[in-house]
N, C-alpha and C positions, 0 to 999 in steps of 0.2 A: 758401325761404325760410324758414325754423323760427319758429310765431310763439310766444312765450311763455305759458304755460297758462294765466297769472289773463288774459291776451286774451283766450285761445278760451274761459273762462269767465265772460265781462263780454259778450261777441258772445252770449253761450246764454242771458243773463237780458233783456238788452233789447230790449223789443217794441217794435211801429212806434209805438206812444200814443205815446211820448215823441218826436213831429215832431209841433208842432201846426199839426193840419188846416188846410187855407187854404181851406175849406169856413166858418173861424170867425174869420177875420181881416175887418176892414175892407175894401168892395169898392174898391181900388185901379187901375183899368186904363186912364181915359182921364185922363192927367198935364199933358200941355203944351197951348196955345191955340189950335195948328193941331188938336190931338184933340177937344179942345170947341168951337169952335168956325169950324170951318175947314170947305172943301169939296170939300177935295185929298188922296186919299186915298194918295198918294205922300209926302206931305210928314207925315203924321200919324208916331208912335212906331213904331217895330223893336218892334212885341207879341209877335213871337217871342224875340227877345232879352230883352223886358223878363218874359217869363214863366218864365225860365231863373231871372232873377235872383231871381223870386220864391222857386223852387223849391230856387237854391242857400242863400238867408236863412233859410229856415224848416229847411232840414237844417244850417247853420250855426251856427242857433244851438238844437241841443236836444244832448239831451244824446248824440245817437249817433256825437261826435267825440271826438278824443283828438291834444293836439297831441303832436307828433314833437320831438325835446330832439335829436335829430343828425338834420343832412343828409346825404345822400352827394354828395361832392365831383361825382361822374360825373352827377349830375340839377341841377345849377347852371345847367348851359344851358339847358337845357329850362326848368325854372324863371323864367327869365330871357325866355322866349320867351312865356311864361303871362303875366306880367307885362308888357312892354310892351305883346300885343296884346289883351288882356283876351279869351282865348279858350281850348277845351279843348285840349292838346296830350296826346297818347300815343305813348308808348316803351316798347314789350315790353307789358309786364302789368304796366304804372302807368299810371292815367289823373290827370291833375292838370286840376285845374277852376279856374275865379278865381271869385276870391270879391269880387264887385264893387262892394260897401258898401266895401270897405277894399283899394279900387286907385286912389288919387288920379290923376286924370287927366292934372295937371300932374307928376307923379312918372313917369310913362307917360312922357310927351311928351320930357320930359331924357331920359331911359334912351335912349330912340329916338335923340334928336342928339348920343347920346356925352357928354352934357355929366353925370350919373349915370350908375355903371354897378354890378355886381355880384358881391361879394367875399366873399370869408369871414369871417368873425368871426378876430381874434385876441387877444379879452380874454381868455381859457381857453386854454391851450396843450390844443390836440387836439379844440377847438370846430368843432365841422364846421357849425353854422349861417349861412347866409347870409345877407350884410346889401348893403343897398344904400349907397352912398355918394356923396357929393356930389363936386364939383369941387373940395374939399380933400383930399380922402379921407376926411373925416368920415364919422360911420355917422347916416343919417338917419332908416331904418327899419328896421328887422329882419322881416325875410319866414320865416312861419310854416306849417307842413303839418301841417294837421288831418287824421288818417286818418278815414275813414269804417269803422263799424265795419258789418260784413256780417250786414244780415238779411234776411227778404223786404221789408220794408218801407222801405228804405236802399238796397237794389238795386232796385225798383222807379223811386224817384225819384232814385238816378243814373243811370240806365238811362235816364228820362225827359227828364235836365238835359243831357247829353251828348247826346241828339236835336236838344235847341231846339237845343242852341251850333252842333252841324254844321248845321240848316237855318239858323241865321242865320247863317253864313257864309255858306251860300247865297245868301241876300237881299241880305248886302253886296256878291259878286259881280255879282249883277241891278241893283241900287245903280248901281252903276259903269256897267252897261252903259247902262244907261237914259240917264245924261245925258251921254251922247252926241247921244241925238236926245230930241226933245220934239213936243206934237201935240197938237192939241187932238179930247179923247172927242167922237165923235157921240151924239144923244141918245138914239139905240135903247141903248149903252152904257151910256148915264145912267138912263137908266130899268131895266134889268138887271141891273147890280152898284151904283151907286154910290146910289143911292134906300132899295134895301133896306139899306144900310150908313149912309147918314144917320140911316136911324131907327133901327135899332142902337144908334149912337152915343147918340141922344136917351133907349135904355131903358137901355141902363149912366148915363147921368148920373142920369137916376133914383131908380136903384137904389144910386147914390153916395151921394146925399143923400137917403134912405131913413130914417125912424123907427121902423121894425121891423123885422125878421127876415122876417115875411110882406110883408110891398112888397118888400123888398130881392130875395128871392128870386121875386118875380110878375117885377117888371121882369128879371130875370134871365134866365128862362123865357121871355120873349117875347123877349128879345135874341139867345136860341141859335136861334130859330125865324126870326130877320130872318137871323141868320150862314149859315144854308142855304141858303136862299133868294140871298142873295148869292155865297155858296161855288157855287152850280151853276149860276147866270147864267153865273159866270166861264168855271166850264167848259165849259159851251152856247156859250159867243162864240168862247171859244178853240179848241174844235174845229171851228166853222165858218168858222175864218181859218184853220186849218190845211188846212182841206178846199180852201178855193181857195187857198191859198197851191199846193197839190199841183196844183189844174187847171190854171193859170195859169203855173206852172213847165211845165208840158210847151209849150205854145202861148206864148211870152213876146211873141211879136212883135205878137201878136195882142190885147196890152193894154200897157193905159201902165205905164212902170215908176215912177210915183207910186203907183195899186193895190196893186201887188208891197207898195214901202217901206212903205205903210200897214199891211196884213196883217203884216209883221213886226215892225213895230214896236206891234199889238195883240198879238201875242201875247209879247211881251218884258213889256206891260207886267202882259199878263195870267196869266204866271207871279209877277212880283214881285205883285202884289196878290190873288194864293192863297196865298202864303205871309205875308202880313201876318192874314188874315181866318182863317187857319188859328191863327197867333199869341192873337190875340183870342178866339178861341173855346174855346180850350184855358183860357183863364185864367176863362171865363167857367164853362165846366163845372164849375172848378176850387172856386170860388165856390160853385157849389150842390152843392157834394159827390160830384160824380157823377165820379171820375177815372176810372173804365173809359171815360166817352164820351172826355175826352181823349185817353184812349188810343188809342183807335180813330181819333180825330179827325188823332192825329199819322202812324199806319197809312195811311191812305185817304190822307193827303196822299204818303208815300212813293209807295207803290203808282202816284200818280198822276203824280209826277215820275221814278219809275221807265218809266211806261211812256211816257212821253214821248222818255224816249232809247232806247230798246229796241223800241215795239212800231212796224211796218211802215205806213204810213198807207195803204190803199185795196191799191192793186197796183203801186203805183210803185215800190216796190226802197227805195223812203228811208223813215228816221224823220222824224218833227216838227223834234227838233233840227237834223239835216242837210240838212232843207228851211232854216230857220231859218237854216245857215250858208252855204249855197250861194246865198240871195236876199240876206244882208245888203247894204248899202252899206257897204264897210270903207274906213279910211282909214288914214293910216300910224301912226292914236293908237291903232285898233281891232283891229288885224289878226287874222284868228281866233280870234276872241274867244268868237265860238259854240264853235268845238271846244274851243279850251282851256278853256271852261264844261261840258261833257258830260265832259269829262276827270277834270276835276276833282268833279264830281255825281258819276258813277261811285264816285270814290275816297272821297268823304264816305257813300253809302250803304253801299258797302260795309264800311268802318268800323262804322259800325253796329251790323253783326251781331255785331261781334268785342269787344263795350265788357263785355257781360258778364265774362269772361272776365281782366276790369284791374281793379289795386287800384285805389282812388282817392283821394285826397286835396281838400284843399280850398288853395288856395294864397292868403294873408290876411296885410298887411303891419299892425305895431305898430309904435307911437312906438317910441325908442332910451328906456331907461330912464337909462342914461350913457353916455360919452364911449367909445368904440372903442379 
């Protein structure tokens, strides 16, 4: 792709200070009633996804993007996928990131159902702009691509956004698996995981309501410490469950099936909870202005997930996810769900390594100013 000389000059003149730091924004992490008053982590917000939205909004509202006038016809298909599913889509050397604030859920739902469609604008001959049409063929929304200018600040931000959205898709998959089985966590798991998290929730609420920056940061620092305790509690619980699952799997006749079922459910829960903890921890670090700590948190999470699908447990010859796959109780609705998940996870983790070589665009919707 040949770049315009003016664009190159603009890229060189823009610096990362054009992005409003999250640390200077009002803390907005706990947003639902379940977040602020509930005690079930599984029912709380998708903190990983919310962190990605926060970063997309910050980047989208900066001076580091430029609206693309024409959209190549070849890209309309992947634009449709971004708009419908509100997820990152990469093809070739291009990455498309959804603008969550301007992708109304009602429009996305109608696109999925086929009531609405995406087509080319015919207002001006040769105009390649994509538009959303209703059931009568009337233009209801214009699709806009905002190209993100590459510099050290935007590269780090877009890489981070891509990481979050890839991990969010993993979390969504875990959530779907979790709906298959429900169970009551015992007191030990409550003490190791949920008590620190609920303490964290209280600290974040105090930060959100703090009347000074000093108090805000004090409560956020306390929350970060409590989150580390919750994260390590989850890892410890999960390692113990995997180790016992490996042992029980060797001699299944000597152990109740209910015990093995409980272990597989605990492991599945821990995977999902670790994703939520990672998402909320990164937000806390960003509000504290500690972006490097947020980046480290994501790197540790990715390493944790990689180990889960790659490392042999003891001398069993099996990885943790293979043990989970072999011992999980399947039915006609969830056959091979863990095997499929492992393949998808490997793909997501591989895709993350290739993000730096792609150009990035934010996909947003705008109200039509005139008839099509």
